[in-house]
VOMIRO-224519 format. One record per residue: residue in three letters; chain; z, y, x of N, C-alpha, C in turn. Coordinates in Angstrom, 2 decimals. Last residue first. Example, Ala and Ser with C-alpha at 12.3 -4.5 7.8 and 13.67 -1.06 7.14 Angstrom:
<recs>
REC     r   c      n_c3      n_c2      n_c1     ca_c3     ca_c2     ca_c1      c_c3      c_c2      c_c1
REC   SER   A      7.08     -2.25     12.85      7.14     -1.06     13.67      7.87      0.03     12.90
REC   ALA   A      7.80     -5.69     13.19      7.80     -4.50     12.30      7.80     -3.30     13.20
</recs>
This chain:
<recs>
REC     r   c      n_c3      n_c2      n_c1     ca_c3     ca_c2     ca_c1      c_c3      c_c2      c_c1
REC   GLU   A    -26.00     -6.51    -10.97    -25.69     -7.24    -12.19    -26.35     -8.60    -12.16
REC   GLU   A    -24.57     -4.44     -8.47    -25.51     -5.51     -8.84    -25.05     -6.14    -10.14
REC   TRP   A    -24.37     -0.89     -7.71    -23.83     -2.21     -8.05    -24.92     -3.16     -8.46
REC   VAL   A    -23.36      2.26     -6.56    -24.40      1.23     -6.55    -23.76     -0.12     -6.82
REC   VAL   A    -23.05      5.61     -6.85    -22.35      4.38     -7.20    -23.41      3.30     -7.38
REC   SER   A    -23.27      8.34     -4.81    -24.05      7.24     -5.40    -23.15      6.03     -5.61
REC   LEU   A    -22.56     11.53     -5.10    -21.85     10.29     -4.86    -22.60      9.19     -5.58
REC   ALA   A    -23.83     14.39     -3.72    -24.15     13.28     -4.62    -23.34     12.07     -4.19
REC   THR   A    -23.55     17.97     -3.48    -23.20     16.61     -3.11    -23.64     15.61     -4.16
REC   ASN   A    -23.34     20.81     -3.61    -24.59     20.15     -3.22    -24.33     18.73     -2.71
REC   TYR   A    -21.21     22.02     -4.72    -21.07     21.65     -3.31    -22.31     20.96     -2.77
REC   LYS   A    -22.17     22.46     -7.29    -21.49     23.54     -6.58    -21.42     23.27     -5.09
REC   GLN   A    -23.08     19.99     -8.22    -24.05     20.99     -7.79    -23.40     22.09     -6.96
REC   THR   A    -22.37     16.92     -7.85    -21.57     18.14     -7.87    -22.44     19.26     -7.31
REC   ILE   A    -23.16     13.91     -9.51    -23.65     15.11     -8.83    -22.63     16.24     -8.96
REC   ILE   A    -23.18     10.65     -9.18    -22.27     11.68     -9.65    -22.57     12.94     -8.84
REC   CYS   A    -25.61      8.33     -9.96    -25.27      9.44     -9.07    -24.34     10.42     -9.79
REC   TYR   A    -25.95      4.97     -9.93    -25.49      6.06    -10.78    -25.00      7.16     -9.86
REC   GLU   A    -28.16      2.31     -9.60    -27.52      3.45     -8.95    -27.17      4.50     -9.99
REC   TYR   A    -28.44     -1.27     -9.47    -28.47      0.00    -10.19    -27.75      1.06     -9.38
REC   PHE   A    -30.25     -4.38     -9.12    -29.33     -3.36     -8.62    -29.53     -2.06     -9.41
REC   ASN   A    -30.96     -7.50     -9.34    -30.86     -6.41    -10.30    -29.79     -5.42     -9.83
REC   PHE   A    -33.32     -9.58     -7.58    -32.03     -8.89     -7.71    -32.11     -7.80     -8.77
REC   ASP   A    -35.81    -10.56     -7.10    -34.76    -11.55     -7.41    -33.41    -10.90     -7.67
REC   ASN   A    -37.52     -8.63     -6.26    -37.57     -9.00     -7.68    -36.49     -9.99     -8.09
REC   ASP   A    -37.23     -8.54     -3.51    -36.58     -7.52     -4.33    -36.51     -7.91     -5.81
REC   ASN   A    -36.53    -11.59     -1.95    -37.53    -10.77     -2.63    -36.80     -9.78     -3.53
REC   GLU   A    -35.72    -13.22      1.18    -35.38    -12.58     -0.10    -36.54    -11.76     -0.63
REC   LEU   A    -36.16    -14.11      3.66    -36.21    -15.11      2.61    -35.96    -14.52      1.23
REC   SER   A    -35.78    -11.99      5.40    -37.14    -12.52      5.25    -37.28    -13.53      4.12
REC   ASN   A    -33.45     -9.69      3.78    -33.89    -10.61      4.82    -35.23    -11.25      4.46
REC   LEU   A    -32.78     -6.42      3.41    -33.46     -7.50      2.70    -33.99     -8.47      3.76
REC   GLU   A    -29.99     -4.25      3.29    -30.91     -5.04      4.09    -31.50     -6.18      3.24
REC   PHE   A    -29.83     -1.65      0.78    -29.34     -2.85      1.46    -30.43     -3.49      2.31
REC   TRP   A    -30.89      0.45     -0.65    -29.68      0.71      0.11    -29.23     -0.45      0.99
REC   THR   A    -33.44     -0.60     -1.40    -33.20      0.84     -1.34    -32.01      1.14     -0.43
REC   SER   A    -33.55     -3.32     -1.70    -33.93     -2.79     -0.39    -33.76     -1.27     -0.29
REC   LYS   A    -33.06     -3.69     -4.40    -32.01     -4.01     -3.44    -32.30     -3.33     -2.11
REC   TRP   A    -34.30     -0.91     -6.30    -34.51     -2.14     -5.55    -33.29     -2.42     -4.69
REC   ILE   A    -32.74      0.26     -9.35    -33.28      0.47     -8.01    -33.56     -0.90     -7.39
REC   PRO   A    -32.23      1.77    -12.54    -32.55      0.58    -11.74    -33.13      0.97    -10.39
REC   GLN   A    -29.58      3.94    -13.41    -30.97      3.84    -12.99    -31.21      2.57    -12.17
REC   LYS   A    -27.69      5.27    -15.70    -27.77      3.97    -15.02    -29.23      3.71    -14.67
REC   SER   A    -28.22      7.58    -17.12    -27.58      7.70    -15.81    -27.56      6.39    -15.03
REC   GLU   A    -29.26      8.03    -19.60    -30.18      7.50    -18.59    -29.53      7.38    -17.21
REC   LYS   A    -27.17      9.09    -21.07    -27.86      7.92    -21.60    -28.72      7.24    -20.54
REC   LYS   A    -26.51     11.35    -19.60    -25.56     10.25    -19.68    -26.26      8.97    -20.12
REC   SER   A    -29.46     12.33    -17.73    -28.54     12.45    -18.85    -27.59     11.26    -18.84
REC   TYR   A    -29.86     12.99    -14.23    -30.11     12.20    -15.43    -29.05     12.45    -16.50
REC   ILE   A    -31.21     15.55    -12.51    -29.91     15.00    -12.89    -30.11     14.28    -14.22
REC   LYS   A    -33.29     16.66     -9.95    -33.19     15.81    -11.13    -31.76     15.31    -11.32
REC   GLY   A    -33.99     18.15     -7.78    -32.94     18.68     -8.64    -32.71     17.86     -9.90
REC   THR   A    -35.73     17.14     -5.93    -36.30     17.71     -7.16    -35.27     18.36     -8.07
REC   LYS   A    -34.27     16.36     -3.68    -35.64     16.86     -3.52    -36.17     17.57     -4.75
REC   PHE   A    -31.75     15.55     -4.55    -31.84     16.53     -3.47    -33.24     17.14     -3.36
REC   TYR   A    -32.42     13.67     -6.63    -31.66     14.90     -6.90    -31.90     15.94     -5.82
REC   GLU   A    -33.82     11.75     -5.23    -34.47     12.41     -6.37    -33.75     13.71     -6.72
REC   THR   A    -31.86     10.88     -3.48    -32.98     11.66     -2.96    -33.71     12.39     -4.08
REC   ALA   A    -30.24      9.49     -5.34    -29.71     10.63     -4.59    -30.83     11.51     -4.06
REC   VAL   A    -31.78      7.40     -6.13    -31.52      8.44     -7.12    -30.98      9.69     -6.42
REC   SER   A    -34.19      6.38     -3.62    -32.86      6.42     -4.21    -32.75      7.52     -5.24
REC   ASP   A    -36.48      6.19     -2.14    -36.54      5.70     -3.52    -35.16      5.63     -4.17
REC   GLU   A    -35.80      7.15      0.39    -36.77      7.89     -0.41    -36.76      7.46     -1.88
REC   PRO   A    -32.28      7.11      1.21    -33.60      6.46      1.10    -34.51      7.19      0.12
REC   PRO   A    -30.85     10.22      2.44    -30.80      9.01      1.61    -32.19      8.39      1.52
REC   SER   A    -31.12     11.12      5.91    -31.39     11.41      4.51    -31.26     10.13      3.70
REC   LEU   A    -28.32     10.33      8.08    -29.74     10.34      7.74    -29.90     10.78      6.29
REC   ASN   A    -25.65     10.07      8.43    -26.28     11.23      9.06    -27.80     11.24      8.89
REC   THR   A    -25.89      6.64      7.75    -25.01      7.76      8.07    -25.76      8.81      8.89
REC   THR   A    -27.12      4.36      6.97    -27.86      5.60      6.78    -27.02      6.83      7.12
REC   ASN   A    -27.36      1.21      7.51    -26.55      2.29      8.07    -27.36      3.58      8.02
REC   LYS   A    -27.65     -0.79      4.63    -28.31     -0.11      5.73    -27.40      1.01      6.22
REC   MET   A    -25.27     -3.34      3.83    -25.85     -2.02      3.61    -26.57     -1.52      4.85
REC   TYR   A    -25.59     -6.64      2.90    -25.32     -5.74      4.01    -26.04     -4.41      3.77
REC   HIS   A    -23.96     -8.60      0.38    -25.13     -7.84      0.84    -24.71     -6.85      1.93
REC   ASP   A    -21.65     -9.77     -0.52    -22.79    -10.64     -0.20    -23.96     -9.91      0.44
REC   TYR   A    -18.49     -8.93      0.88    -19.59     -8.59     -0.04    -20.82     -9.36      0.42
REC   PRO   A    -14.84     -8.94      1.19    -16.21     -9.33      1.56    -17.23     -8.90      0.50
REC   ASP   A    -15.23     -5.60      0.87    -15.09     -6.61      1.92    -14.25     -7.76      1.37
REC   PRO   A    -17.56     -3.21     -0.52    -16.39     -4.09     -0.58    -16.39     -5.08      0.58
REC   ARG   A    -18.62     -0.31      1.29    -18.93     -1.51      0.54    -17.70     -2.39      0.51
REC   MET   A    -19.48      3.08      1.74    -18.42      2.08      1.63    -18.93      0.90      0.82
REC   TRP   A    -20.61      5.75      3.85    -20.82      4.77      2.78    -19.72      3.73      2.85
REC   TYR   A    -21.08      9.25      4.57    -20.46      7.95      4.79    -20.81      7.04      3.63
REC   LYS   A    -23.16     11.13      4.44    -22.00     11.38      5.28    -21.20     10.11      5.54
REC   VAL   A    -26.55     11.57      4.30    -25.48     10.62      4.00    -24.34     10.87      4.99
REC   LYS   A    -27.99     14.61      3.27    -27.60     13.76      4.40    -26.45     12.85      3.96
REC   ASN   A    -28.46     16.54      1.33    -29.51     15.58      1.66    -29.25     14.79      2.94
REC   ALA   A    -25.96     17.78      1.05    -27.13     18.53      1.52    -28.21     17.60      2.07
REC   TYR   A    -24.27     14.76      1.33    -24.12     16.21      1.24    -25.37     16.86      1.83
REC   SER   A    -23.25     11.71     -0.12    -24.28     12.50      0.54    -24.04     13.98      0.29
REC   TYR   A    -21.70      8.63     -0.09    -21.46     10.06     -0.28    -22.48     10.86      0.55
REC   ILE   A    -21.77      5.70     -1.80    -22.45      6.43     -0.72    -22.31      7.91     -1.01
REC   LEU   A    -20.18      2.68     -2.62    -20.20      4.13     -2.75    -20.89      4.74     -1.54
REC   CYS   A    -20.47     -0.29     -4.58    -20.59      0.40     -3.29    -20.67      1.89     -3.56
REC   ILE   A    -18.42     -2.63     -6.39    -19.36     -1.51     -6.33    -19.38     -0.98     -4.91
REC   PRO   A    -17.46     -5.56     -8.15    -17.69     -4.89     -6.86    -18.74     -3.79     -6.96
REC   HIS   A    -15.23     -5.42    -10.83    -16.64     -5.62    -10.48    -16.92     -4.88     -9.17
REC   HIS   A    -12.61     -4.69    -11.18    -12.89     -6.12    -11.10    -14.34     -6.42    -10.72
REC   GLY   A    -11.07     -2.01     -9.23    -11.90     -2.55    -10.31    -12.25     -4.01    -10.10
REC   PHE   A     -9.71     -0.91     -7.10     -8.96     -1.74     -8.03     -9.79     -2.34     -9.16
REC   LYS   A    -11.43      0.52     -5.37    -10.26     -0.16     -4.83     -9.70     -1.20     -5.79
REC   PHE   A    -13.39      1.52     -7.07    -13.79      0.80     -5.85    -12.63     -0.03     -5.31
REC   TYR   A    -11.82      2.95     -8.84    -12.43      1.69     -9.28    -12.89      0.87     -8.08
REC   HIS   A    -11.23      5.13     -7.26    -10.14      4.26     -7.69    -10.68      2.92     -8.15
REC   TYR   A    -13.77      6.27     -6.98    -13.06      5.79     -5.80    -11.95      4.82     -6.18
REC   ALA   A    -14.23      6.86     -9.72    -15.14      5.98     -8.98    -14.46      5.42     -7.73
REC   VAL   A    -12.17      8.68    -10.29    -12.21      7.38    -10.98    -13.08      6.40    -10.21
REC   SER   A    -12.95     10.86     -8.78    -11.72     10.16     -8.41    -11.64      8.80     -9.07
REC   THR   A    -15.29     11.50    -10.24    -15.37     11.13     -8.83    -14.12     10.36     -8.40
REC   ILE   A    -14.34     12.27    -12.69    -15.07     11.00    -12.63    -15.24     10.55    -11.18
REC   SER   A    -10.98     13.53    -12.76    -12.40     13.67    -12.44    -13.07     12.30    -12.35
REC   THR   A     -8.86     12.92    -15.66     -9.10     13.25    -14.27    -10.60     13.29    -14.01
REC   LYS   A     -7.68     11.68    -17.94     -7.82     13.13    -17.82     -7.94     13.56    -16.35
REC   PHE   A     -7.67      9.06    -18.53     -6.67      9.50    -17.56     -6.73     11.00    -17.30
REC   TYR   A     -9.80      9.04    -20.42     -8.48      8.49    -20.74     -7.40      9.07    -19.82
REC   ASP   A    -11.96     10.18    -19.03    -11.45     10.81    -20.26    -10.03     10.33    -20.56
REC   ALA   A    -12.26      8.33    -16.97    -12.01      9.73    -16.64    -11.44     10.47    -17.85
REC   LEU   A    -12.84      6.03    -18.46    -11.61      6.08    -17.69    -11.26      7.52    -17.31
REC   TYR   A    -15.35      6.80    -19.50    -14.24      6.49    -20.40    -12.90      6.60    -19.67
REC   ARG   A    -16.85      7.03    -17.17    -16.62      8.22    -17.99    -15.44      8.01    -18.95
REC   LEU   A    -16.80      4.37    -16.31    -16.24      5.41    -15.47    -15.95      6.67    -16.27
REC   LEU   A    -18.13      3.18    -18.51    -16.75      2.83    -18.22    -16.10      3.91    -17.35
REC   GLU   A    -20.68      4.29    -18.31    -19.88      4.54    -19.51    -18.41      4.24    -19.27
REC   PRO   A    -21.69      3.27    -15.91    -21.31      4.68    -15.99    -20.44      4.99    -17.20
REC   GLY   A    -20.07      0.00    -15.66    -21.23      0.87    -15.83    -20.76      2.31    -15.89
REC   PHE   A    -18.71     -3.25    -16.18    -18.86     -2.06    -15.37    -20.14     -1.31    -15.72
REC   GLU   A    -17.15     -4.23    -19.27    -18.18     -4.41    -18.25    -18.35     -3.12    -17.48
REC   TYR   A    -13.58     -4.19    -19.82    -14.93     -3.70    -20.06    -15.87     -4.09    -18.93
REC   ASP   A    -11.02     -4.85    -19.17    -11.47     -5.24    -20.50    -12.93     -4.88    -20.77
REC   ASP   A    -10.32     -3.73    -16.78    -10.70     -5.15    -16.77    -11.22     -5.63    -18.12
REC   SER   A     -9.43     -1.15    -17.35    -10.79     -1.34    -16.84    -11.25     -2.79    -16.89
REC   ILE   A     -6.75     -1.57    -18.28     -7.78     -0.98    -19.13     -9.18     -1.34    -18.65
REC   GLU   A     -5.45     -2.84    -16.14     -5.32     -3.36    -17.50     -6.43     -2.85    -18.40
REC   LYS   A     -5.99     -1.15    -13.97     -6.56     -2.50    -14.02     -6.55     -3.05    -15.44
REC   PHE   A     -4.47      1.09    -14.79     -5.90      1.22    -14.53     -6.58     -0.13    -14.61
REC   LEU   A     -1.90      0.04    -14.87     -2.52      0.48    -16.11     -4.03      0.60    -15.95
REC   ALA   A     -1.53     -0.51    -12.11     -1.39     -1.57    -13.11     -2.09     -1.19    -14.41
REC   GLU   A     -2.00      2.09    -10.83     -2.78      0.90    -10.54     -2.74     -0.15    -11.65
REC   PRO   A     -2.22      5.12    -12.61     -1.36      4.06    -12.07     -2.11      2.73    -11.98
REC   MET   A     -3.69      7.77    -12.23     -4.25      6.49    -12.66     -3.42      5.35    -12.09
REC   LEU   A     -2.20      9.92    -11.30     -2.99     10.09    -12.52     -3.47      8.76    -13.10
REC   LEU   A     -0.90      8.81     -9.06     -0.14      9.57    -10.05     -0.89      9.66    -11.38
REC   GLU   A     -3.02      7.68     -7.63     -1.99      6.80     -8.21     -1.18      7.53     -9.27
REC   SER   A     -4.48     10.01     -6.98     -5.11      8.90     -7.68     -4.08      8.01     -8.36
REC   ALA   A     -2.60     11.53     -5.54     -3.13     12.03     -6.81     -3.75     10.90     -7.63
REC   PHE   A     -2.24      9.87     -3.27     -1.11     10.20     -4.15     -1.63     10.62     -5.52
REC   GLU   A     -4.78     10.00     -2.22     -4.26      8.70     -2.66     -3.06      8.88     -3.58
REC   ASN   A     -4.83     12.73     -1.57     -5.78     12.18     -2.55     -5.31     10.83     -3.08
REC   ALA   A     -2.80     12.86      0.32     -2.67     13.63     -0.92     -3.64     13.12     -1.99
REC   GLU   A     -3.85     11.19      2.34     -2.59     10.84      1.68     -2.44     11.57      0.35
REC   THR   A     -6.13     12.66      3.04     -6.26     11.32      2.50     -5.00     10.93      1.74
REC   GLU   A     -4.89     14.97      4.05     -5.80     15.06      2.91     -5.97     13.70      2.24
REC   GLN   A     -3.44     14.15      6.27     -2.71     14.54      5.07     -3.61     14.65      3.84
REC   ASN   A     -4.78     11.22      7.90     -4.56     12.64      7.76     -3.94     12.96      6.40
REC   GLY   A     -5.54      8.54      8.25     -4.63      9.14      9.18     -4.48     10.64      9.06
REC   LYS   A     -9.05      8.11      7.40     -7.67      7.67      7.55     -6.86      8.60      8.44
REC   ARG   A    -11.08      9.09      4.82    -10.84      9.21      6.25     -9.35      9.02      6.50
REC   PHE   A    -11.63      9.06      2.15    -11.25      7.79      2.77    -11.16      7.89      4.29
REC   TYR   A    -11.99     11.85      1.55    -11.22     10.95      0.69    -10.74      9.70      1.41
REC   GLU   A    -13.31     13.95      2.55    -12.20     13.45      3.35    -11.50     12.27      2.69
REC   LEU   A    -15.14     14.62      0.60    -15.64     14.09      1.86    -14.54     13.44      2.68
REC   THR   A    -13.49     15.74     -1.39    -14.11     14.44     -1.59    -14.55     13.82     -0.28
REC   ALA   A    -12.31     18.20     -1.42    -11.72     17.19     -0.52    -12.42     15.85     -0.60
REC   ASP   A    -13.41     21.44     -1.25    -13.67     20.15     -1.93    -13.29     19.01     -0.99
REC   THR   A    -10.69     22.99      0.57    -11.98     23.02     -0.10    -12.21     21.68     -0.77
REC   ASP   A     -7.48     24.05      0.75     -8.29     22.83      0.59     -9.59     23.12     -0.12
REC   ASN   A     -5.01     25.07      2.65     -6.19     25.65      2.02     -7.25     24.57      1.95
REC   HIS   A     -1.66     25.42      2.96     -2.70     24.40      2.79     -3.86     25.04      2.04
REC   LEU   A      0.86     26.51      5.08     -0.27     26.89      4.23     -1.26     25.75      4.18
REC   LEU   A      2.81     25.33      6.59      3.20     26.39      5.66      2.09     26.76      4.70
REC   PHE   A      3.45     21.85      7.32      2.68     23.09      7.40      3.16     24.08      6.36
REC   HIS   A      5.33     19.74      7.35      4.22     19.75      8.30      3.48     21.08      8.41
REC   GLN   A      7.27     19.50      5.45      7.73     19.76      6.80      6.58     19.97      7.79
REC   ARG   A      5.87     18.84      3.11      6.53     20.14      3.22      6.87     20.48      4.68
REC   HIS   A      4.51     16.52      2.38      4.11     17.23      3.61      4.79     18.57      3.82
REC   MET   A      5.09     15.17     -0.05      5.05     14.44      1.22      5.00     15.30      2.48
REC   ARG   A      5.18     16.84     -2.29      6.10     15.71     -2.20      6.20     15.14     -0.79
REC   LEU   A      3.15     18.66     -1.81      4.51     19.13     -2.09      5.52     18.02     -1.87
REC   HIS   A      0.94     16.99     -1.60      1.39     17.74     -0.42      2.83     18.20     -0.60
REC   GLY   A      0.96     16.15     -4.31      1.10     15.18     -3.23      1.55     15.85     -1.94
REC   ILE   A      0.40     18.51     -5.55      1.74     17.93     -5.75      2.00     16.86     -4.70
REC   GLU   A     -2.27     18.68     -4.80     -1.32     19.63     -4.23      0.12     19.16     -4.42
REC   HIS   A     -3.27     16.56     -6.38     -3.44     16.55     -4.92     -2.43     17.47     -4.26
REC   ALA   A     -2.77     17.53     -8.93     -2.08     16.32     -8.48     -2.14     16.19     -6.96
REC   LEU   A     -4.58     19.68     -8.91     -3.14     19.94     -9.00     -2.34     18.72     -8.53
REC   THR   A     -6.98     18.22     -8.76     -6.64     19.19     -7.71     -5.14     19.47     -7.71
REC   PHE   A     -6.90     16.83    -11.16     -6.84     16.08     -9.91     -6.44     17.01     -8.76
REC   ARG   A     -7.11     19.01    -12.91     -5.92     18.16    -12.95     -5.79     17.34    -11.66
REC   LYS   A     -9.62     19.99    -12.31     -8.45     20.84    -12.10     -7.18     19.99    -12.02
REC   LYS   A    -11.14     17.79    -13.11    -11.16     18.18    -11.70     -9.96     19.07    -11.38
REC   GLY   A    -10.65     17.86    -15.86    -10.25     16.69    -15.08    -10.20     16.98    -13.60
REC   GLU   A    -11.84     20.25    -16.60    -10.40     20.16    -16.63     -9.89     18.96    -15.83
REC   TYR   A    -14.51     21.64    -14.75    -14.01     20.53    -15.55    -12.48     20.43    -15.45
REC   GLU   A    -14.97     23.92    -13.13    -15.59     23.80    -14.45    -14.92     22.77    -15.33
REC   ILE   A    -12.98     26.19    -11.48    -13.35     24.78    -11.57    -13.80     24.50    -13.00
REC   ASN   A    -11.96     28.72    -11.55    -13.41     28.57    -11.70    -13.87     27.12    -11.72
REC   SER   A     -9.33     28.69    -10.92     -9.66     28.76    -12.35    -11.16     28.62    -12.60
REC   ASN   A     -7.90     26.74     -8.52     -9.05     27.60     -8.78     -9.43     27.56    -10.26
REC   VAL   A     -4.42     26.88     -8.27     -5.58     26.07     -8.62     -6.71     27.01     -9.02
REC   THR   A     -1.65     27.11     -6.15     -2.73     27.82     -6.84     -3.90     26.89     -7.04
REC   ILE   A      1.76     26.85     -5.90      0.52     26.08     -5.93     -0.50     26.88     -6.73
REC   ILE   A      4.44     27.98     -4.02      3.39     28.39     -4.96      2.19     27.46     -4.80
REC   THR   A      7.92     27.66     -3.77      6.61     27.15     -3.37      5.60     27.52     -4.44
REC   LYS   A     10.76     29.56     -2.61      9.91     28.98     -3.65      8.58     28.57     -3.06
REC   ARG   A     12.25     30.11     -0.34     12.91     30.07     -1.64     12.06     29.44     -2.74
REC   LYS   A     10.56     29.83      1.82     11.96     29.44      1.98     12.64     29.28      0.63
REC   GLY   A      7.39     28.37      0.78      8.27     29.45      1.18      9.70     28.98      1.30
REC   PHE   A      4.23     27.02      1.08      5.66     26.73      1.08      6.43     27.96      1.55
REC   VAL   A      1.44     26.99     -0.80      2.15     27.81      0.17      3.64     27.52      0.02
REC   ILE   A     -1.58     25.37     -1.47     -0.13     25.33     -1.58      0.47     26.14     -0.46
REC   ARG   A     -4.56     25.36     -3.36     -3.83     25.85     -2.20     -2.34     25.70     -2.49
REC   GLY   A     -7.87     24.30     -4.34     -6.44     24.41     -4.50     -5.77     24.85     -3.21
REC   ASP   A    -10.54     24.75     -3.85    -10.14     24.24     -5.16     -8.66     24.40     -5.40
REC   SER   A    -12.46     27.23     -2.21    -11.24     26.44     -2.26    -10.98     25.99     -3.69
REC   ASN   A    -14.33     29.29     -2.09    -14.37     28.20     -1.10    -13.11     27.36     -1.08
REC   SER   A    -12.26     31.54     -3.77    -13.54     31.32     -3.12    -13.40     30.23     -2.07
REC   MET   A    -10.76     31.48     -6.99    -10.63     31.31     -5.54    -12.02     31.07     -4.97
REC   PRO   A     -9.11     32.78     -9.86    -10.37     32.53     -9.13    -10.12     32.46     -7.63
REC   LYS   A     -6.10     30.97    -10.73     -6.84     32.21    -10.53     -8.12     31.90     -9.78
REC   GLU   A     -3.08     29.71    -11.83     -4.53     29.54    -11.87     -5.17     30.90    -11.68
REC   LEU   A     -0.06     28.42    -10.41     -0.87     29.53    -10.87     -2.33     29.11    -10.91
REC   VAL   A      3.08     26.93    -10.53      1.64     26.71    -10.54      0.94     27.92    -11.13
REC   THR   A      5.87     26.61     -8.43      5.25     27.37     -9.51      3.74     27.22     -9.40
REC   ALA   A      8.07     23.90     -7.61      6.88     24.71     -7.36      6.44     25.44     -8.62
REC   GLY   A     10.09     21.96     -7.84     10.39     23.25     -7.25      9.21     24.13     -6.95
REC   LEU   A      9.69     19.71     -9.25      9.79     19.53     -7.80      9.96     20.86     -7.07
REC   GLY   A      9.38     20.65    -11.78     10.54     19.83    -11.50     10.76     19.58    -10.02
REC   SER   A      6.88     21.85    -11.46      8.05     22.69    -11.66      9.33     21.92    -11.35
REC   ALA   A      5.24     19.60    -11.28      5.34     20.51    -10.15      6.59     21.37    -10.25
REC   ILE   A      5.63     18.57    -13.86      5.99     17.77    -12.70      6.19     18.68    -11.49
REC   LEU   A      4.58     20.63    -15.38      5.99     20.27    -15.55      6.49     19.45    -14.36
REC   GLU   A      1.94     20.60    -14.64      2.72     21.78    -14.28      4.22     21.50    -14.41
REC   LEU   A      0.85     18.40    -15.81      1.31     18.26    -14.43      2.11     19.47    -13.96
REC   PRO   A      1.67     17.44    -19.06      1.14     18.51    -18.20      1.72     18.39    -16.79
REC   ILE   A      0.95     14.21    -20.16      2.01     15.08    -19.66      1.40     16.16    -18.77
REC   ASP   A     -0.74     12.19    -20.85     -0.43     13.19    -21.89      0.66     14.17    -21.46
REC   SER   A     -0.92     10.62    -18.56     -2.16     11.15    -19.14     -1.90     12.22    -20.21
REC   LEU   A      0.98      9.33    -17.10      1.09     10.79    -17.19     -0.10     11.42    -17.91
REC   ASP   A      2.82      6.48    -17.41      1.50      7.03    -17.71      1.66      8.54    -17.93
REC   THR   A      5.38      5.88    -16.74      4.39      4.83    -16.54      2.97      5.34    -16.74
REC   PHE   A      8.39      7.32    -15.48      7.05      7.47    -16.04      6.22      6.22    -15.78
REC   GLY   A     10.99      7.65    -14.44     10.77      6.76    -15.57      9.42      6.89    -16.24
REC   HIS   A     11.46      9.01    -12.16     11.52      9.78    -13.40     11.19      8.95    -14.63
REC   GLU   A     11.20      7.12    -10.17     12.41      7.95    -10.19     12.58      8.66    -11.53
REC   SER   A      8.61      6.16    -10.64      9.77      5.30    -10.90     11.05      6.12    -11.03
REC   MET   A      7.02      8.31     -9.82      6.95      7.82    -11.19      8.19      7.01    -11.54
REC   LEU   A      7.77      8.41     -7.10      8.01      9.55     -7.98      8.01      9.12     -9.44
REC   LYS   A      6.81      5.90     -6.25      8.23      6.23     -6.14      8.59      7.38     -7.07
REC   LYS   A      4.07      6.18     -6.64      4.81      5.15     -7.38      6.31      5.46     -7.37
REC   ALA   A      3.59      8.22     -4.77      3.36      8.45     -6.19      4.11      7.44     -7.04
REC   ALA   A      4.23      6.94     -2.37      4.96      8.13     -2.75      4.80      8.43     -4.23
REC   PHE   A      2.31      4.86     -2.34      3.74      4.54     -2.38      4.55      5.75     -2.87
REC   GLN   A     -0.05      6.32     -2.11      0.19      5.51     -3.31      1.67      5.19     -3.45
REC   GLY   A      0.37      7.46      0.44      0.19      8.29     -0.74      0.47      7.54     -2.03
REC   PRO   A      0.56      5.21      2.15      1.69      6.13      2.00      1.58      7.00      0.75
REC   SER   A     -0.83      2.21      0.57     -0.95      3.42      1.38      0.28      4.31      1.18
REC   MET   A      0.00     -1.19      0.85      0.00      0.00      0.00      0.00      1.25      0.89
</recs>
């Protein structure tokens, strides 16, 4: 169990919570000694400032989706709970890129936020009842009142159907993740443009964003994975769902096999 997940579980246990989906996080922050403010911020989603007498958490009021705001606040509560002794000012731009980079406070705060908003046991209980697809990710985001990006990462860790994640920024793949073990080997596209026939490339080159109804797009296995000499693309059914964040020019490709 990661330090962030452990800290969130401990906080929930101390206060007798099992599900925070209907509880304003401002109350949690207040109980921990912080005041939460919303105001426009440039190049930042959230900020925490520790003072001798009081702590101020600021959330960017320009964030479009309430689920994203809620995850941002949970992230800052993670810093409040775990990192008070480490720094006086936290200025956090979009933290998605740092999500799975190990050994830093951003990762711990994101893992804390994920567990706080989507408790592992409850997340598994709900998600295991449904087939995987974009509809499930959207349903989970609505249920837990958090961002669909955070749901995708959480599902990668705790979902029953294996998925791969590829994070691209400004038409360059920054990192990719596949389950371990997994039957297919991903192409190493780090620091390269996404494959030409990927949904991610379609967005970066043409600005195409599929509607919810069309968001599950069929792709070839060879788009993101190695195809050996004995395999044929027609023997596989792979799909790509791109979670687009236009503000940051990013695409999180969720790729899976059926």
